[in-house]
C-alpha positions in Angstrom: 11.7 -13.6 -72.2 13.8 -12.7 -69.3 12.8 -9.0 -69.6 9.2 -10.0 -69.4 9.6 -12.3 -66.4 11.5 -9.5 -64.5 8.7 -6.9 -65.4 6.0 -9.4 -64.2 7.9 -9.9 -61.1 8.4 -6.3 -60.6 4.7 -5.5 -61.2 3.7 -8.2 -58.4 6.2 -6.8 -55.9 4.9 -3.1 -56.4 1.4 -4.6 -56.2 2.2 -6.2 -53.0 3.7 -3.1 -51.5 0.7 -1.0 -52.6 -1.6 -3.2 -50.6 0.7 -2.9 -47.7 0.9 0.9 -47.9 -3.0 1.1 -48.3 -3.6 -1.1 -45.1 -1.0 0.8 -43.2 -2.5 4.1 -44.1 -5.9 2.8 -42.9 -4.4 1.6 -39.6 -2.6 5.2 -39.1 -6.1 6.9 -39.6 -7.8 4.5 -37.2 -5.1 5.1 -34.8 -5.3 8.8 -35.2 -9.1 8.6 -34.5 -8.6 6.5 -31.4 -6.2 8.7 -30.0 -8.5 11.9 -30.5 -11.4 10.1 -28.9 -9.4 9.2 -26.1 -8.0 12.8 -25.5 -11.7 14.1 -25.7 -12.8 11.8 -22.9 -9.5 11.8 -20.9 -9.3 15.5 -20.4 -12.8 15.6 -18.5 -12.0 12.7 -16.8 -8.7 13.9 -15.4 -10.4 17.2 -14.4 -13.1 15.1 -12.3 -10.3 13.1 -10.9 -8.4 16.1 -9.7 -11.6 17.6 -8.2 -12.2 14.4 -6.4 -8.5 14.4 -4.9 -9.0 18.0 -3.8 -12.3 17.2 -2.1 -10.8 14.1 -0.6 -7.8 16.1 0.8 -10.4 18.5 2.3 -12.1 15.7 4.1 -8.8 14.3 5.1 -8.0 17.5 6.8 -11.3 17.8 8.6 -11.0 14.2 9.8 -7.5 15.0 11.0 -8.9 18.0 12.9 -11.6 16.0 14.6 -9.0 13.1 15.4 -6.8 15.6 17.1 -9.9 17.0 19.0 -10.9 13.7 20.1 -7.3 13.1 21.4 -7.5 16.2 23.5 -10.9 15.1 24.8 -9.6 11.7 25.6 -6.4 13.1 27.5 -8.8 15.5 29.4 -11.2 12.6 30.4 -8.1 10.7 31.5 -6.9 13.5 33.6 -10.2 14.0 35.1 -10.8 10.4 36.0 -7.3 10.4 37.7 -8.3 13.5 39.8 -11.6 11.9 40.6 -9.9 8.6 41.6 -7.4 10.3 43.8 -9.8 12.7 45.3 -12.8 10.5 46.1 -11.0 7.0 45.8 -9.4 7.0 49.3 -12.4 8.1 51.3 -14.6 5.7 49.5 -12.5 2.9 50.3 -12.5 4.0 54.0 -16.2 4.3 54.0 -16.6 0.8 52.4 -14.0 -0.6 54.8 -15.9 0.8 57.7 -19.3 -0.4 56.6 -17.8 -3.8 56.2 -16.5 -3.7 59.8 -19.8 -2.6 61.2 -21.6 -5.5 59.3 -19.2 -8.0 60.6 -19.5 -6.4 64.1 -23.3 -6.8 64.0 -23.2 -10.2 62.7 -21.4 -11.4 65.6 -23.3 -10.0 68.3 -25.9 -12.7 67.9 -26.7 -14.8 71.0 -25.2 -18.3 71.3 -27.3 -21.2 70.3 -29.3 -23.0 72.9 -28.3 -26.7 73.3 -30.1 -29.1 71.2 -31.2 -32.8 71.7 -27.9 -33.7 70.0 -25.9 -32.2 72.7 -23.2 -29.6 73.0 -21.3 -30.7 69.8 -24.3 -29.7 67.5 -22.9 -27.8 64.4 -24.4 -24.6 63.5 -25.7 -24.5 59.9 -26.1 -21.6 57.5 -28.6 -21.8 54.4 -27.1 -20.1 51.4 -29.3 -20.1 48.3 -31.4 -23.2 49.1 -28.4 -25.4 50.4 -27.5 -26.0 54.1 -23.9 -25.5 54.7 -22.2 -26.5 58.0 -20.6 -23.5 59.9 -16.9 -23.5 60.4 -17.2 -22.2 63.9 -17.4 -24.8 66.8 -16.2 -27.5 64.5 -13.0 -29.1 65.6 -10.3 -29.1 62.9 -9.5 -32.3 61.6 -6.4 -32.7 59.6 -5.4 -35.2 57.3 -2.2 -36.4 56.2 -0.8 -37.0 52.8 -3.0 -40.3 52.5 -6.1 -39.0 53.4 -6.0 -40.1 56.9 -7.1 -38.5 60.1 -4.0 -37.6 62.3 
């Protein structure tokens, strides 16, 4: 009886191991097929990626050349701007100052105002953009102290 029991137990163990080995063989076959498919698809993808990287490197070289040319143009424009400013800047400032002086001189050559009905102390007024502003000329300066009262 003990021998039959051991034989049955041995048969169950062998059957279990056979099922496990069959499943393991199926898994290994599926894995081998998957690796083969990935290899078939990966090799062309790697070739395309390599070509893309080479193309990107070529484009970056072109952009680098363009950037260095732009930098050279920028430095040339800066030098030209400096030259123009130093050549024409001084004389233009002098011409502008002369024009300002002429305008001021012509503006002051006006005849004095006739006396009005208000008397000698009438204030001269200037109109600027629709508003009348009293002139600073001819007004007596009135100073105020810290409290806002006339001195």
